[in-house]
C-alpha positions as CSV (number, residue, x, y, z in Angstrom):
1,M,-12.4,-21.6,-31.8
2,R,-14.4,-19.8,-29.3
3,Q,-13.3,-16.3,-28.1
4,D,-12.1,-17.4,-24.8
5,E,-9.9,-20.0,-26.3
6,T,-8.5,-17.6,-28.7
7,K,-7.9,-15.2,-25.5
8,N,-6.2,-17.9,-23.5
9,Q,-3.8,-18.9,-26.4
10,I,0.0,-17.7,-25.4
11,R,1.1,-15.1,-27.6
12,G,4.6,-14.2,-28.7
13,G,5.8,-10.8,-27.7
14,M,3.2,-10.5,-25.1
15,L,3.9,-9.6,-21.3
16,Y,1.5,-11.2,-18.9
17,L,0.8,-10.2,-15.2
18,V,0.1,-13.0,-13.4
19,A,-1.5,-12.7,-9.9
20,T,0.0,-15.2,-7.5
21,P,-1.5,-16.6,-4.0
22,I,-1.0,-14.3,-1.2
23,G,-1.0,-17.2,1.3
24,N,-2.9,-20.2,0.0
25,L,-1.7,-21.8,-2.9
26,S,-5.1,-23.2,-3.8
27,D,-6.1,-19.5,-4.9
28,L,-3.8,-19.9,-8.0
29,S,-6.1,-19.9,-11.0
30,E,-6.3,-22.5,-13.8
31,R,-5.3,-19.6,-16.4
32,A,-2.5,-18.5,-14.7
33,I,-0.9,-22.0,-14.3
34,K,-1.5,-22.5,-17.9
35,V,0.3,-19.1,-18.8
36,L,3.3,-19.8,-16.3
37,S,3.5,-23.3,-18.2
38,E,3.7,-22.1,-21.5
39,V,5.4,-18.6,-21.8
40,D,9.0,-18.5,-22.7
41,F,10.3,-17.1,-19.5
42,I,9.1,-15.6,-16.1
43,A,10.3,-12.5,-14.9
44,A,9.9,-12.5,-10.8
45,E,10.7,-10.2,-7.9
46,D,12.5,-12.9,-6.0
47,T,13.5,-16.0,-8.2
48,R,14.0,-18.1,-5.3
49,N,10.7,-17.6,-3.6
50,S,9.0,-18.1,-6.9
51,L,11.0,-21.1,-7.4
52,R,9.4,-22.9,-4.7
53,L,5.9,-22.1,-6.3
54,L,6.7,-23.2,-9.7
55,T,8.4,-26.7,-8.3
56,H,5.2,-27.0,-6.3
57,L,3.1,-26.7,-9.6
58,G,5.5,-28.9,-11.5
59,I,6.6,-26.2,-13.8
60,S,10.4,-25.4,-15.1
61,K,11.0,-22.5,-16.9
62,P,14.0,-20.0,-17.5
63,M,13.5,-17.0,-15.0
64,V,15.2,-13.8,-14.5
65,S,15.0,-11.4,-11.8
66,Y,13.1,-8.0,-12.0
67,H,13.1,-6.0,-8.6
68,E,13.3,-2.5,-7.6
69,H,17.2,-2.4,-7.5
70,N,17.5,-3.6,-11.1
71,R,14.4,-2.5,-12.7
72,R,15.8,0.1,-15.2
73,E,18.4,-2.1,-17.0
74,R,16.4,-5.5,-16.7
75,G,13.2,-3.8,-17.9
76,E,14.9,-2.9,-21.0
77,E,16.3,-6.6,-21.4
78,I,12.8,-8.0,-20.8
79,C,11.3,-5.6,-23.5
80,D,14.1,-6.3,-26.0
81,R,13.1,-10.2,-25.6
82,L,9.7,-9.6,-25.8
83,S,10.3,-7.1,-28.9
84,V,11.7,-10.1,-31.0
85,G,8.8,-12.5,-30.2
86,E,9.7,-13.9,-26.9
87,S,6.6,-14.1,-24.3
88,C,7.1,-13.5,-20.5
89,A,5.1,-13.6,-17.4
90,L,5.7,-11.3,-14.7
91,I,5.4,-12.3,-11.1
92,T,5.7,-10.8,-7.7
93,D,6.3,-12.7,-4.4
94,A,2.5,-12.6,-3.5
95,G,-0.3,-10.9,-5.2
96,T,-1.0,-9.1,-8.1
97,P,2.2,-7.7,-10.1
98,A,2.4,-3.6,-10.8
99,I,0.5,-3.1,-7.5
100,S,2.7,-1.4,-5.1
101,D,5.9,-3.0,-6.7
102,P,8.0,-1.9,-9.9
103,G,6.3,-4.1,-12.1
104,E,4.2,-0.5,-12.9
105,D,7.7,0.7,-14.3
106,L,7.8,-2.5,-16.6
107,V,4.1,-2.0,-17.9
108,A,4.9,1.8,-18.4
109,L,8.0,0.8,-20.5
110,C,6.1,-1.8,-22.5
111,A,3.2,0.8,-23.1
112,A,5.8,3.3,-24.3
113,R,7.5,0.6,-26.4
114,E,4.1,-0.3,-28.2
115,I,4.5,-3.8,-26.7
116,P,1.2,-5.7,-25.5
117,V,0.4,-6.5,-22.1
118,T,-2.3,-8.5,-20.6
119,S,-3.3,-9.4,-16.8
120,I,-4.2,-12.5,-15.5
121,P,-6.4,-11.7,-12.5
122,G,-6.1,-13.4,-9.1
123,A,-5.4,-12.7,-5.4
124,C,-4.6,-8.9,-4.3
125,A,-4.1,-8.5,-0.7
126,F,-5.2,-5.1,-0.1
127,V,-8.6,-6.0,-2.0
128,T,-9.2,-9.2,0.4
129,A,-8.8,-7.0,3.4
130,L,-11.3,-4.1,2.3
131,T,-13.7,-6.8,1.7
132,L,-13.3,-8.4,5.1
133,S,-12.9,-4.8,7.0
134,G,-16.5,-4.0,7.7
135,L,-15.7,-0.6,6.6
136,P,-17.3,1.3,3.5
137,T,-16.0,-0.3,0.3
138,A,-17.8,1.8,-2.4
139,R,-15.2,4.4,-2.4
140,F,-11.4,3.7,-1.5
141,V,-8.1,4.6,-1.6
142,F,-5.0,1.9,-1.7
143,E,-1.9,4.1,-0.2
144,G,0.7,1.3,0.0
145,F,3.5,1.7,2.4
146,L,3.9,5.3,4.0
147,P,7.0,7.4,3.3
148,V,9.9,6.5,5.7
149,P,11.3,10.0,6.2
150,K,9.6,11.8,9.1
151,K,8.5,15.1,7.2
152,E,7.6,13.4,4.1
153,R,5.4,10.7,6.4
154,R,4.0,13.5,8.3
155,E,2.8,15.3,5.2
156,R,1.2,12.2,3.7
157,L,-0.7,11.8,6.8
158,A,-1.8,15.2,6.8
159,V,-3.3,14.6,3.5
160,L,-4.9,11.5,4.6
161,S,-6.3,13.5,7.3
162,R,-8.8,15.0,4.8
163,E,-9.3,12.1,3.0
164,E,-13.1,11.2,3.1
165,R,-13.1,7.7,1.5
166,T,-11.8,4.5,3.3
167,F,-7.9,4.2,2.8
168,L,-5.5,1.3,3.1
169,L,-1.9,0.8,3.9
170,H,0.4,-2.0,3.9
171,E,2.7,-2.3,7.1
172,A,5.3,-4.8,8.1
173,P,5.1,-5.9,11.9
174,H,8.3,-4.1,13.5
175,K,6.8,-1.0,12.3
176,L,3.2,-1.6,13.0
177,L,3.3,0.3,16.4
178,R,5.1,3.4,15.3
179,T,2.5,3.5,12.3
180,L,-0.4,3.4,14.7
181,T,1.0,6.0,17.0
182,D,1.6,8.3,14.0
183,L,-2.3,7.5,12.8
184,S,-3.6,8.2,16.2
185,E,-1.6,11.6,16.5
186,V,-2.9,12.9,13.2
187,L,-6.2,11.3,12.7
188,G,-7.2,10.8,16.6
189,G,-7.6,7.6,18.5
190,E,-11.3,7.0,17.9
191,R,-11.0,6.6,14.2
192,R,-12.1,3.0,13.2
193,I,-9.4,0.8,11.6
194,S,-9.5,-2.9,10.6
195,L,-6.1,-4.8,10.9
196,C,-5.8,-7.7,8.5
197,R,-2.8,-10.0,8.8
198,E,-1.7,-13.1,7.4
199,L,-4.5,-13.0,4.9
200,T,-5.4,-16.6,3.4
201,K,-3.1,-18.5,5.6
202,L,-3.7,-20.7,8.6
203,N,-2.9,-17.7,11.1
204,E,-5.3,-15.3,9.2
205,E,-6.7,-12.7,11.8
206,I,-9.1,-9.6,11.3
207,L,-9.0,-6.9,14.0
208,R,-11.6,-4.7,13.9
209,T,-11.3,-1.5,16.5
210,T,-10.4,1.9,16.9
211,I,-6.7,3.3,16.3
212,S,-6.4,3.5,20.2
213,G,-7.7,0.2,20.5
214,A,-5.2,-1.2,18.2
215,I,-2.5,0.5,19.8
216,A,-3.6,-1.0,23.4
217,Y,-4.0,-4.6,21.8
218,Y,-0.4,-4.6,20.3
219,E,1.2,-3.1,23.3
220,Q,0.3,-6.5,25.0
221,R,1.0,-8.8,21.8
222,E,3.6,-9.1,19.5
223,P,2.7,-8.0,15.9
224,R,3.3,-11.0,13.5
225,G,3.2,-11.4,9.8
226,E,2.3,-8.9,7.3
227,Y,-0.5,-6.3,7.7
228,V,-3.0,-4.4,5.9
229,L,-4.6,-1.7,7.7
230,V,-8.0,-0.8,6.4
231,I,-9.0,3.0,8.2
232,E,-12.1,4.8,8.0
233,G,-12.4,8.0,6.2
234,G,-12.8,11.5,7.7
235,A,-15.6,14.2,7.7
236,G,-13.1,15.6,4.8
237,E,-13.8,19.3,5.4
238,P,-11.5,21.4,3.8
239,K,-9.0,23.3,6.0
240,T,-8.8,26.9,5.5
241,E,-6.0,28.9,6.3
242,A,-6.7,30.9,9.7
243,P,-5.9,34.5,10.1
244,M,-2.9,35.8,12.0
245,A,-5.2,36.7,15.2
246,S,-6.9,33.5,15.2
247,V,-3.6,31.6,15.6
248,E,-2.3,34.0,18.3
249,D,-5.7,33.9,20.3
250,T,-5.9,30.2,20.1
251,V,-2.5,30.0,21.6
252,A,-3.3,32.4,24.1
253,A,-6.2,30.7,25.3
254,Y,-4.5,27.4,25.4
255,L,-1.6,29.3,27.6
256,R,-4.4,30.4,29.9
257,E,-5.5,26.9,30.5
258,G,-2.2,26.4,31.9
259,M,-0.7,24.5,28.8
260,S,3.1,25.1,28.4
261,R,4.1,26.9,25.2
262,N,5.0,23.9,23.5
263,E,1.6,21.9,24.3
264,A,-0.1,25.2,23.1
265,I,1.4,25.1,19.8
266,K,0.7,21.6,19.2
267,A,-2.6,21.9,20.2
268,T,-3.2,24.7,17.9
269,A,-1.8,23.3,15.0
270,K,-4.2,20.4,15.7
271,A,-7.2,22.5,16.0
272,L,-6.7,24.8,12.9
273,G,-5.2,22.2,10.5
274,L,-1.8,23.9,10.6
275,S,1.6,22.5,10.9
276,R,3.4,23.1,14.2
277,N,6.1,25.2,12.4
278,E,3.5,27.4,10.9
279,V,1.8,28.1,14.4
280,Y,5.4,28.5,15.7
281,A,6.4,31.1,13.0
282,R,3.2,33.1,13.4
283,T,3.5,33.5,17.2
284,I,6.9,34.4,17.4
285,G,7.3,37.1,19.9
286,Q,4.1,36.4,21.5
287,N,4.4,36.3,25.4
288,G,3.7,33.1,27.0
């Protein structure tokens, strides 16, 4: 038997990470279909969505749900079944499992329990977007979704402002303008960005522009579909802490230009790579 045929045999006690289409059903590989057809059971992010895919393929298999809200207890249950010799395919709603979803926890749990895991490669939205972006692809960073709490979000964006590599974000349509506005405030409006939506689907669209251009575009059009944002890296100069006098002198200079105190603090924070709170704390008592 050839080596590739041995590799394609379904083994008991194995977890298979099966990439599913991100839009175009024709992107599902022959090997993926074989695995889904032959494993003992399938763990899916949303069993209803996955049932439609399996029905399209003519596959009928026992299914269990595995998602963010049940990953701890369900992960142990899946591993218990794998430990006694069953085989399982893990699939997500679209794309590659364990990328920006709780599948990473299941893989870690399998590793801890010495349960073998293999991957059936296929569609991945952020890789597809990167190749279409027109931005540098040799070195890149995938960030997934930005944090929702404002403080954590700003802290993460501050880190990304010093990132030299191309970086990628996922975003939902109803949050797109807020995220673009946040990016503009931290990175500046002239940073290049590619907005990739509905990848591999009929309405696929790639918008290559600047952050300010993207804001103007979507102020006139309602965002639709799921987005991958591919953003140009920055110069990446390390931000060194400015001495006290430099902060005070910078604020004073902005005040002399006619800015309000709040405007001067905001401008100083941006110019020196500091937080607004830090600038404010350093200039308490300064006349303005």
